[in-house]
C-alpha positions in Angstrom: -7.7 -12.5 13.1 -6.0 -9.6 11.1 -7.7 -6.8 10.7 -6.2 -4.0 7.9 -7.8 -0.5 7.4 -6.5 1.8 4.4 -6.7 5.4 4.2 -5.7 8.8 2.9 -6.5 8.2 -0.2 -8.5 11.1 -2.7 -7.9 13.4 -5.8 -4.6 15.2 -6.8 -3.3 16.3 -9.8 -0.4 14.5 -11.9 2.7 15.5 -10.3 0.8 15.5 -6.4 2.0 13.9 -3.7 -0.1 11.5 -1.1 0.5 9.1 1.8 -1.3 6.2 2.6 -2.1 4.7 5.8 -2.5 1.2 6.8 -3.6 0.6 10.8 -3.0 -2.9 11.1 -4.9 -4.6 14.5 -5.8 -8.4 15.4 -3.5 -10.7 15.9 -0.9 -9.7 14.0 3.1 -10.5 15.1 5.0 -7.9 12.8 4.3 -5.1 10.7 7.5 -6.1 8.4 5.7 -8.6 6.7 3.6 -6.0 5.1 3.0 -4.2 1.4 1.1 -2.2 -0.8 -1.1 -3.5 -3.6 -3.4 -1.8 -6.5 -6.1 -2.2 -8.7 -7.3 -0.6 -12.0 -11.3 -1.0 -12.6 -11.1 -4.5 -15.2 -8.1 -5.1 -14.0 -6.1 -7.7 -11.8 -4.6 -6.7 -8.8 -0.7 -5.5 -9.0 2.2 -5.1 -6.7 3.2 -2.0 -5.5 5.8 -2.2 -3.1 5.6 -5.1 -0.6 8.4 -5.9 2.6 8.6 -9.7 2.5 9.9 -12.6 5.1 13.4 -11.7 5.6 12.9 -7.6 5.4 13.6 -7.7 1.6 11.5 -5.1 -0.3 10.3 -5.8 -3.6 8.5 -3.1 -6.2 7.7 -2.6 -9.6 9.2 -1.0 -12.0 6.7 1.8 -12.6 7.0 3.1 -9.3 11.0 3.0 -8.4 12.1 6.6 -6.9 8.5 7.9 -6.3 7.0 5.3 -4.0 8.2 4.7 -0.1 6.9 2.0 2.0 7.8 2.6 5.5 6.2 1.6 9.2 5.6 2.7 12.7 5.7 -0.6 14.3 4.7 1.0 18.0 1.6 2.0 16.2 1.3 -1.3 13.9 0.8 1.6 10.9 2.6 1.0 7.5 2.3 3.9 5.1 2.8 3.8 1.6 4.3 7.5 0.3 3.6 8.5 -3.4 5.8 11.4 -5.1 5.2 12.6 -9.1 2.0 10.7 -9.4 0.6 10.3 -12.6 -2.6 9.5 -14.2 -1.9 6.1 -14.9 -1.6 5.9 -10.2 -5.2 6.0 -11.1 -5.9 3.0 -8.8 -7.9 1.3 -5.3 -4.8 0.9 -3.2 -5.0 -2.4 -1.2 -2.9 -2.9 2.2 -1.6 -6.6 2.4 -0.3 -9.0 5.4 1.1 -12.3 5.5 1.1 -14.6 8.6 1.6 -18.1 8.9 0.5 -18.9 5.1 -2.2 -16.5 5.0 -2.6 -13.3 2.8 -4.7 -10.7 4.6 -6.3 -7.5 3.1 -8.1 -4.5 3.7 -10.9 -2.8 2.0 -8.8 -0.5 -0.4 -8.7 3.4 -0.7 -8.7 5.3 -3.9 -6.4 6.8 -5.4 -7.6 9.7 -8.2 -4.8 11.2 -10.4 -6.0 13.6 -12.6 -6.0 17.6 -13.2 
């Protein structure tokens, strides 16, 4: 089984920055097929940034130039660096890993952008 645990969320003012972390453990082969998604209350979960099969990164237009996904393969940790945060970025952020046709999700970490 695969386990994912997100951390790093919190309250930040507009224009501020945060770095989220996703620690992966269990029967995981590579962190290079992982990504970040977000979900606000009453809305559907949506893509933030994701590294798909082949190493290609996909991302939402709303975060281009502001958010960056990265990872430490030795530690099995994936990061989401968020800059120039906006109130619209307020969401629960989820880590995702895809392996052998199955999607695995963490429990999420809350990011609140407000003055």
